[in-house]
N, C-alpha and C positions, 0 to 999 in steps of 0.2 A: 504494498498499497503505499501512498505518496499522499504530505497533504500540503496544500498551496495555502498559505497566510499571508497577512501582512504585518506592518509593522506591530510587534509585541507591545510598544508602548500606546497604542492608539486603537488598534483594533481590538474590539471587544466582543467580536464574531467569531475572531481569526482564536481566541483565546479558548470560546466556548466548544469549537471543533479541535482542538488541540487537547483538549484535557480529555475529551470523549474518547481520543485514538488513545490517550495514556490510561485510561481504565478501562479501554477493551483489552489490555495486555496484549495486542499485536504489536509485533516490532513495525515502524511504518518510515519512512522519507518525509525529513520534513524540507519545505521549500519555503523559503521568502521572499516575498516580491514587495521593496518597497511603494508604499500607497502614494500615487501621484508624481511620484518621482522620472526622470527623463526615458526612463524604458517601461513606464507603467502603460503608454496605450499601445506600445506595441505589445507587450507583453500579455494583455487582458485582450488582443484579438487574438492570438495562437490559440493552436489547438487544444491545447493544455486547459483551455479557460472554459471550452465549450462546453455544453451550451448556459453557462453562468450569467453570460452577457458580460464578464469582468468582474465580478463580485468574490468576495473572499469570504469563507474558508471552500474549498473543492478538495473532495475526497477523490483519489484515484485508487480503485481494487481492483486489478487487474483492466478488464475492459470497461467494466463500471464506473460511473460518474457519477457520484453526488454530492450536491451543492446543497446549502442552507443546514445553518447548526444542529437544528431540531432533526433533520431527515439524515445527517450525520451519526447520533445519537441514536434513532432509531435502526438506522443499516449496522451499526456496530453493536447493539441491542440484541439482533435477531442474528448476527454473525456469529456472536459469543454464545452468552447466555443473559437471558434478561434481567436474572437478579443481580448483576452487576451494577444495573443503573437504576432499576426502579425496586421500591420495596416488595417483600413478598407477601405481606399482609393486604389484601382487595382494598379495605377502605385507606390503608395509607397511600399504597398505588394510585387511587384515583384522586386523592390530593395533592399528591407529585406532579400528577400529569398534568392536572389544573392549573397549580402553580406554575411548572415550565412552560405552559400555553400560553399564559397570562405574561409571564415574563416576554413571550417570543413575539407580544401583538400588542403591547400594551406602554404605558408608562412613559409616552413620548416625550412627554415635558423633563425628565427626568434627565432621557436621552439626551434633549437637545440642548438642555440648560448645564448638565454636568456633563460633559465629555469625559470618554476616561483617556487619563493621562496619569499613568504611574510614575512620572519623572517628577510632578509636581506635588507641592504644598501650597495650599490654599488655606487659610481660615476667614474670611471675611466675604466669601463670595455669596451675593445677593441672589435670593431665588422666589418664583413667583409662584402663588396660592396654587398655583396648578403641580407645579413640580413638589413643594411643601405636600400636597394632598399622596401623589407618588409615592413619595419619602413615607408618609404614615401606611400606606397601604404596605409596602413591601414590609415593613417593620410590624406588620398587624399579620400577616401570611406567614413571618417568621417565628412569630411569638405561638402560632396556630399547631405550626408544623412542631416546632420544639416542644410544646406542652403537649400535646396527643401521643406525639411520635417520635421524638427524641431521646427518649430515656435511656437507649442502649449504646450512644456515644455521642461524638460533638456538633454531629451536623444535623441539618435539618429533619433527616427520619433515620437517625443515629448515624447512620454508616453513610460513606460520602457515596453520592448516586448524582444521577441527572438532572435532579433539583437544584443541587447545589455546583452544580456544572453551570446553568442558566443564571443564576446569583451572583455567581464569583465575581463577573466587572462591577457589581453594582457594589461591592463592598470595596474595591479597589476606588471606587469612586468615593465613597465616604473616608475614606483613608484623606485622600487627594483634596477633598474641600473639608476637611477638619469637622466631620459631623461629629457632635457627641452623643453616644448611643445610650440608650439603656443597657443595665447589666447585661442580658439574655442576649442582645443583638452583638455587644462587645467581645462577649464570649464567643459567640458564633462566629463573629469576624475575625476573632483572633485565629481560630481554630482553622478557616479556609487559607488564612494567608499564611501561617506556619506550615500547613501541607507542603510535601517533597515538590511537588510539580506546582503549586505556587511561586514558589521561593523558586524555582529553575527560571520559570517565565519573569517572573518582575528582576531578579538579577541581569537576564539577557535584556528587559526592555532598556534598563538601566545603561547599559553599556552600547545598545545600540548606537551609530556615529550618523545619523540622521534625523532631521527634526522638521514638519510637518507646521509651518509658522500662522498657516489660518487656522487649524487645532490648537497649537498653543495658546494664541489669541484668544479662542472661544474658554480656556480654561482661566482668565484672567477676572 
């Protein structure tokens, strides 16, 4: 398998696809394509990007191409064992799937106003009421998952899985923008950030030798 991703500092969807590949336990080749760099237009029209229309992440598994992070999670869950990604308990699994889907389709104000930028640290970012509502919704979902299904470990449903993969970029945003979180959310965030794979990703993001000015400007 090979996974095409964008800049680790900025690409939240790439992080999700990469974590999914790591969670699968299957060896994969990682190909990083700098977003909006000089070669971006050439690369995104190449065969490796078809048929994703130049979006990342993209997973190639033999002759099969899977784009979109949720599709990558489902592909890898089918290929390995669904218990690697989703809770065994039916009720917990239903909530985990719903939370992952909501992250995939919602929280637009949070995405737009708090772009992922692992290298930056800001403590006085002004946010809209819509963004604040998104933050509160995320925290309420985390609280319910942890209270109902998180007793067996530090993650949303106890063990690390697809729901944690989908919310991991939000945790980097909370750190970047200096959010003060309630105790349960702070503990959960620390568990994610201390995970070996997140440590690897964030370390690589810090050492990337390029910046995208328009994304950095959004994070000010």
